[in-house]
C-alpha positions, 0 to 999 in steps of 0.5 A: 699593917698600915704599910700594906694598906698604903701599898694596896691604896697605891695599887688601887690608884694604878688600876683607876688609870683605866677610868681615865685612859679608856674614855680619853680614847673615844675623842683623842688619838693614842699619840695625843694622850701619851704626849700630853701625859708626858708633858704633865709628868715633865712639868710636875717633876720639874716643879718638884725638883725646883723645891727639892734640890736632891731630886734635881737631875745630874748626868752621870757618865756612861748612862746615856744608853740606859736613859735612851732605852727607858725613855724612848723604848720604855716610856714613849713606845711602851706607853703608846703600845699600852694605850693603843691596846686599850682601844683594840681589846678588853682593857682588863686583858691588857692590864693582866698581861702586864703581869708578865713583866717580871719574866722579862725583867728577871730574864734580862737581869740574868743576861745583862746584869749577871744576876743569879737565876732563882731556883723556882724561876722556871716553874713560876714563869711557866705557870704565868705563861700558861695562865696567859695562854689560858686567858687569851685562849678564846682569841687564839681559837678564833685566830685558828679558825679556818676562815680567820686564817685565810680571810683577814677580817678587820676583827682578826687584825684588831685582835693581832694588833691589840695583843701585839701592842700589849706584849710590846708594852710588856717587853718595853717596861720589863726592859726598863725595869732592868735598865732602871736598876742599872741607873740606881746602881750608878747613883741616881734616885727614883725622881732623877730616873723618872725625870730623865726618862719622861723628858727623853720620851717627851722629846721623842713624842713631840717629834712624833706629833710634828711628823704625824701632823697631830694637833697639839690639843685635846678634845673639850673636857679631856685635859682635866681627865688627863690631869687627874690620871697623871696626878692620881694613878701616876705621881700620887700613887707612886708617893703612897707606894713608897711611903708604904714600902718604908713601913714594911719589908719588900716581900710584903709589898708584893702582897699589897701589889696583888690588889692591882690586878684584882681592883683593875678587874673589878673596876673594868667589870663595873665601869666598862662591862669588860667581863672575863669568862670562867676560863679567863679568870682561871688563867688570870689567877695562874698568871698573877699568882705566878708573877706574885711568887716570882716577885717573892723569891729571894733577891727579887727585882728592885722596887724601882720597877713601879717607878720606871713603869709609872705612866 
């Protein structure tokens, strides 16, 4: 019981990310937020590795591509896309769409890692995909409207860009799950993977900041919000999550993780009035339920999923 409660607490902290990330977009650019987020992650992990030798990074031959993929594509591009989507659409929809990640991760695991395709994968992935379509149906109908098709208004462009960014984050983080798994098979622990991932992403984001001419500063009062976001929903949430998994079987952990989308919907509804219509709620239940059943299959994707997805 205590283990499930710890996983649920961690999921609640991940959902609370919105309370910090969404307001930060009001006075800072997407690139600035993600850059400083990774700066703090690199510093915090670096300090941890100074005091705990087994966490210190040590390169293993043949893993450079995997680190480049999870660092550049997964962390830098994925987090930029996720954060940008927040500024363009309902943040609740952005978070719920991330539950499509198991479909991407399992599909790539079958292709790249030659893992066996589980019996009910097609059924539950179809239910999740159908739920996502039902959830975004109002925007799809607007896009199919005659005026929307032939007259590209800023609102339509924002919808397309928002969903494009949200789905790009799904693919980026889903692929990172698979390549994070490859790194664990090579002998890396979770902290070493996070360290390599965030460091590479930080280098790329620094170059992007220089190229774009963005100022290396945040608006007044923003740094404290960013710090709490990284500490609470990032590192502290991950620590509690793994402590919970130490006490319970992995399949029970997936039940506790269900608290993430539920709490995210509640938080966004209360704090930002980001409401969902009745059909969208039905679609969200289908999407999350399908993802939950996928993760409860035998030999599910490894629990390092949340590690490589930490942001």
